[in-house]
C-alpha positions as CSV (number, residue, x, y, z in Angstrom):
1,X,-18.1,-42.9,-39.5
2,X,-19.3,-39.3,-39.8
3,X,-17.6,-39.0,-43.2
4,X,-19.5,-42.1,-44.5
5,X,-22.8,-40.6,-43.3
6,X,-22.1,-37.3,-45.1
7,X,-21.0,-39.1,-48.2
8,X,-24.2,-41.2,-48.1
9,X,-26.4,-38.1,-47.7
10,X,-24.5,-36.4,-50.5
11,X,-25.0,-39.4,-52.7
12,X,-28.7,-39.5,-51.9
13,X,-29.2,-35.8,-52.8
14,X,-27.2,-36.2,-56.0
15,X,-29.1,-39.4,-57.0
16,X,-32.4,-37.7,-56.5
17,X,-31.4,-34.6,-58.4
18,X,-30.1,-36.6,-61.4
19,X,-33.2,-38.7,-61.5
20,X,-35.6,-35.7,-61.2
21,X,-35.7,-35.3,-65.0
22,X,-37.1,-38.8,-65.6
23,X,-40.7,-37.7,-65.2
24,X,-41.2,-40.1,-62.3
25,X,-42.3,-39.0,-58.8
26,X,-39.5,-40.1,-56.4
27,X,-40.4,-40.6,-52.8
28,X,-37.9,-40.3,-50.0
29,X,-37.8,-44.1,-49.7
30,X,-37.1,-44.5,-53.4
31,X,-34.2,-42.0,-53.2
32,X,-32.7,-43.7,-50.1
33,X,-33.0,-47.1,-51.7
34,X,-31.4,-45.9,-54.9
35,X,-28.6,-44.2,-53.1
36,X,-27.8,-47.2,-51.0
37,X,-27.7,-49.5,-54.0
38,X,-25.5,-47.1,-56.1
39,X,-23.3,-45.4,-53.6
40,X,-19.7,-46.7,-53.7
41,X,-18.9,-45.6,-50.2
42,X,-21.8,-47.6,-48.8
43,X,-20.8,-50.7,-50.9
44,X,-17.3,-50.6,-49.7
45,X,-18.3,-50.1,-46.1
46,X,-20.5,-53.2,-46.2
47,X,-17.5,-55.3,-47.2
């Protein structure tokens, strides 16, 4: 469980960093939503 949380947070940080160059202002909620939608670990955990 702890590993999944760490992977989720890492995915969140990487997602926000990669999207920072788009010129859009990302809120914390935007980053969390994006990470949850695109993180493979979260997708497999939901199955």
